[in-house]
VOBA-1610 file (N, C-alpha, C; in pm, whole numbers, padded with zeros to 5 digits, always signed):
BEGIN
Unk+10205+10736+13707Unk+10230+10877+13717Unk+10271+10929+13580Unk+10206+11032+13533Unk+10236+11090+13402Unk+10346+11195+13417Unk+10451+11181+13337Unk+10560+11279+13338Unk+10568+11345+13201Unk+10594+11473+13203Unk+10613+11545+13077Unk+10740+11495+13010Unk+10741+11482+12878Unk+10861+11436+12810Unk+10976+11535+12828Unk+11095+11481+12847Unk+11214+11565+12860Unk+11253+11617+12723Unk+11347+11710+12725Unk+11403+11756+12598Unk+11493+11646+12544Unk+11450+11581+12440Unk+11530+11473+12381Unk+11549+11501+12234Unk+11648+11436+12177Unk+11670+11446+12033Unk+11549+11387+11962Unk+11511+11443+11846Unk+11397+11387+11772Unk+11426+11244+11728Unk+11326+11160+11740Unk+11338+11019+11700Unk+11221+10982+11610Unk+11240+10876+11533Unk+11137+10824+11445Unk+11112+10677+11477Unk+10987+10636+11456Unk+10952+10494+11459Unk+10925+10454+11315Unk+10995+10354+11270Unk+10976+10304+11134Unk+10913+10166+11145Unk+10796+10151+11085Unk+10726+10023+11080Unk+10723+09980+10935Unk+10773+09861+10909Unk+10775+09809+10773Unk+10701+09677+10768Unk+10608+09665+10675Unk+10537+09540+10650Unk+10602+09482+10524Unk+10664+09364+10539Unk+10739+09306+10427Unk+10702+09159+10408Unk+10751+09102+10297Unk+10736+08958+10274Unk+10829+08883+10370Unk+10782+08775+10431Unk+10861+08705+10532Unk+10999+08660+10486Unk+11014+08618+10360Unk+11143+08567+10316Unk+11247+08678+10299Unk+11205+08804+10312Unk+11297+08917+10301Unk+11351+08963+10438Unk+11307+08901+10545Unk+11343+08945+10680Unk+11494+08948+10703Unk+11565+08841+10670Unk+11709+08837+10695Unk+11783+08945+10617Unk+11743+08968+10493Unk+11807+09072+10412Unk+11784+09210+10472Unk+11663+09237+10519Unk+11632+09366+10579Unk+11710+09383+10710Unk+11712+09278+10791Unk+11785+09285+10918Unk+11933+09314+10893Unk+11994+09246+10796Unk+12134+09270+10763Unk+12157+09411+10712Unk+12065+09462+10629Unk+12079+09598+10574Unk+12071+09702+10686Unk+11982+09681+10784Unk+11972+09774+10895Unk+12097+09768+10984Unk+12148+09649+11002Unk+12270+09633+11082Unk+12388+09705+11015Unk+12393+09699+10883Unk+12502+09764+10808Unk+12504+09915+10826Unk+12388+09978+10846Unk+12387+10123+10866Unk+12396+10162+11013Unk+12411+10062+11100Unk+12434+10091+11241Unk+12315+10072+11333Unk+12203+10023+11281Unk+12087+09996+11366Unk+12096+09852+11416Unk+12088+09835+11547Unk+12101+09701+11602Unk+11971+09644+11655Unk+11891+09726+11720Unk+11769+09676+11780Unk+11650+09687+11688Unk+11571+09581+11682Unk+11447+09586+11608Unk+11350+09484+11666Unk+11224+09508+11642Unk+11119+09417+11685Unk+11055+09357+11560Unk+11029+09228+11564Unk+10968+09159+11450Unk+10841+09089+11499Unk+10733+09110+11425Unk+10605+09050+11457Unk+10553+08979+11333Unk+10511+08854+11349Unk+10447+08785+11237Unk+10307+08842+11220Unk+10269+08867+11097Unk+10140+08930+11071Unk+10075+08866+10949Unk+09948+08896+10930Unk+09875+08856+10810Unk+09801+08979+10761Unk+09793+08993+10630Unk+09721+09108+10578Unk+09715+09106+10428Unk+09653+09210+10374Unk+09649+09226+10229Unk+09631+09373+10197Unk+09676+09410+10081Unk+09658+09546+10031Unk+09582+09539+09902Unk+09637+09602+09801Unk+09571+09602+09670Unk+09563+09464+09608Unk+09656+09376+09649Unk+09660+09244+09586Unk+09538+09158+09620Unk+09471+09187+09728Unk+09346+09121+09768Unk+09356+08969+09780Unk+09475+08917+09808Unk+09489+08773+09825Unk+09486+08700+09692Unk+09464+08571+09700Unk+09460+08490+09579Unk+09374+08367+09602Unk+09343+08296+09495Unk+09260+08176+09503Unk+09349+08053+09501Unk+09317+07956+09588Unk+09391+07831+09591Unk+09294+07714+09578Unk+09349+07602+09533Unk+09271+07480+09520Unk+09317+07384+09629Unk+09223+07334+09713Unk+09257+07241+09820Unk+09156+07128+09819Unk+09203+07006+09796Unk+09117+06887+09791Unk+08997+06908+09699Unk+09024+06966+09584Unk+08920+06984+09483Unk+08831+07105+09502Unk+08848+07176+09614Unk+08763+07294+09638Unk+08848+07420+09625Unk+08789+07520+09560Unk+08857+07648+09545Unk+08821+07737+09662Unk+08919+07808+09718Unk+08888+07904+09822Unk+08985+08022+09813Unk+08941+08135+09866Unk+09019+08258+09858Unk+09104+08273+09983Unk+09232+08294+09963Unk+09323+08324+10072Unk+09341+08476+10069Unk+09268+08547+10157Unk+09276+08693+10149Unk+09372+08754+10249Unk+09414+08679+10350Unk+09515+08728+10442Unk+09645+08654+10413Unk+09743+08728+10364Unk+09870+08668+10326Unk+09972+08686+10438Unk+10064+08591+10454Unk+10165+08604+10559Unk+10258+08722+10532Unk+10280+08802+10634Unk+10369+08918+10627Unk+10452+08921+10755Unk+10552+09006+10756Unk+10631+09031+10875Unk+10630+09181+10898Unk+10610+09222+11023Unk+10615+09364+11058Unk+10742+09388+11139Unk+10822+09481+11090Unk+10946+09518+11158Unk+10926+09657+11216Unk+10968+09675+11342Unk+10962+09807+11405Unk+11101+09847+11450Unk+11141+09970+11417Unk+11272+10022+11452Unk+11253+10164+11504Unk+11321+10198+11612Unk+11325+10336+11661Unk+11466+10387+11637Unk+11477+10505+11577Unk+11610+10560+11549Unk+11607+10712+11554Unk+11724+10771+11553Unk+11733+10917+11551Unk+11680+10969+11418Unk+11636+11093+11420Unk+11585+11157+11298Unk+11686+11149+11184Unk+11814+11173+11217Unk+11915+11180+11111Unk+11947+11044+11049Unk+11906+10936+11114Unk+11930+10802+11059Unk+11806+10746+10989Unk+11692+10810+11008Unk+11565+10757+10959Unk+11561+10737+10808Unk+11606+10836+10732Unk+11600+10825+10586Unk+11689+10713+10535Unk+11806+10697+10595Unk+11895+10586+10556Unk+11832+10452+10589Unk+11761+10444+10703Unk+11693+10320+10741Unk+11583+10286+10641Unk+11505+10386+10602Unk+11398+10365+10504Unk+11457+10317+10371Unk+11565+10380+10328Unk+11631+10339+10203Unk+11683+10196+10212Unk+11741+10160+10327Unk+11795+10025+10346Unk+11683+09921+10341Unk+11572+09950+10410Unk+11458+09857+10410Unk+11402+09843+10270Unk+11383+09956+10202Unk+11326+09954+10068Unk+11413+09870+09973Unk+11544+09893+09974Unk+11633+09820+09884Unk+11635+09671+09915Unk+11634+09636+10045Unk+11645+09495+10084Unk+11513+09419+10067Unk+11399+09487+10082Unk+11269+09419+10080Unk+11207+09414+09941Unk+11256+09495+09848Unk+11192+09504+09717Unk+11218+09380+09633Unk+11108+09324+09578Unk+11119+09217+09479Unk+11074+09267+09343Unk+11003+09380+09343Unk+10948+09434+09219Unk+10812+09376+09183Unk+10760+09292+09273Unk+10630+09230+09247Unk+10529+09282+09348Unk+10403+09265+09316Unk+10295+09312+09403Unk+10309+09248+09541Unk+10277+09325+09644Unk+10282+09272+09780Unk+10415+09291+09849Unk+10504+09375+09794Unk+10633+09399+09858Unk+10618+09466+09994Unk+10511+09539+10016Unk+10484+09595+10148Unk+10480+09745+10153Unk+10481+09796+10277Unk+10472+09939+10304Unk+10566+09973+10419Unk+10603+10102+10425Unk+10682+10154+10537Unk+10607+10274+10593Unk+10591+10277+10725Unk+10524+10387+10794Unk+10625+10454+10886Unk+10631+10586+10884Unk+10727+10661+10965Unk+10649+10757+11053Unk+10672+10750+11184Unk+10603+10838+11278Unk+10705+10899+11375Unk+10667+11012+11433Unk+10751+11076+11533Unk+10737+11003+11666Unk+10847+10997+11741Unk+10847+10936+11874Unk+10882+11046+11974Unk+10796+11066+12073Unk+10820+11169+12174Unk+10931+11130+12270Unk+10927+11008+12318Unk+11024+10967+12418Unk+11030+10814+12421Unk+11138+10764+12475Unk+11157+10620+12494Unk+11210+10601+12636Unk+11165+10499+12707Unk+11213+10470+12841Unk+11262+10326+12845Unk+11387+10306+12889Unk+11438+10170+12911Unk+11388+10127+13048Unk+11311+10021+13054Unk+11247+09978+13178Unk+11351+09943+13286Unk+11454+09872+13247Unk+11552+09825+13345Unk+11624+09939+13417Unk+11665+10042+13343Unk+11749+10148+13401Unk+11679+10282+13419Unk+11567+10301+13351Unk+11499+10429+13356Unk+11558+10530+13259Unk+11660+10490+13179Unk+11717+10581+13080Unk+11607+10626+12986Unk+11624+10748+12934Unk+11522+10803+12845Unk+11587+10854+12718Unk+11503+10870+12616Unk+11549+10925+12491Unk+11636+10828+12413Unk+11730+10884+12338Unk+11812+10802+12250Unk+11899+10702+12326Unk+11937+10735+12451Unk+12015+10639+12532Unk+11936+10512+12560Unk+11804+10523+12561Unk+11720+10408+12590Unk+11702+10317+12469Unk+11732+10370+12351Unk+11716+10291+12229Unk+11839+10204+12218
//
């Protein structure tokens, strides 16, 4: 059954693609600003860096999909910029392949267990 979204406070979804070894630092930085819940997905991908060449048993081959981690966080609009700054500071190495952050609007959130909606469900 489709329900129209209720009047809820504006929320953002922040998706960050980062280097895997930066995950703990990013998680700690988000916790420090008050964000507790996040989703982490192991991913593979490449951007401008286009992978790299490796030598294996005498044969050269291109590794074009590099290991990455995707973090997803839902937060209130007023916390979004601080979350982006925290992720950026914690994930940055200054080298190619540090990743990207995507920010989108979220219409509504529903907690499956209780049926709570909006920010209470986050």
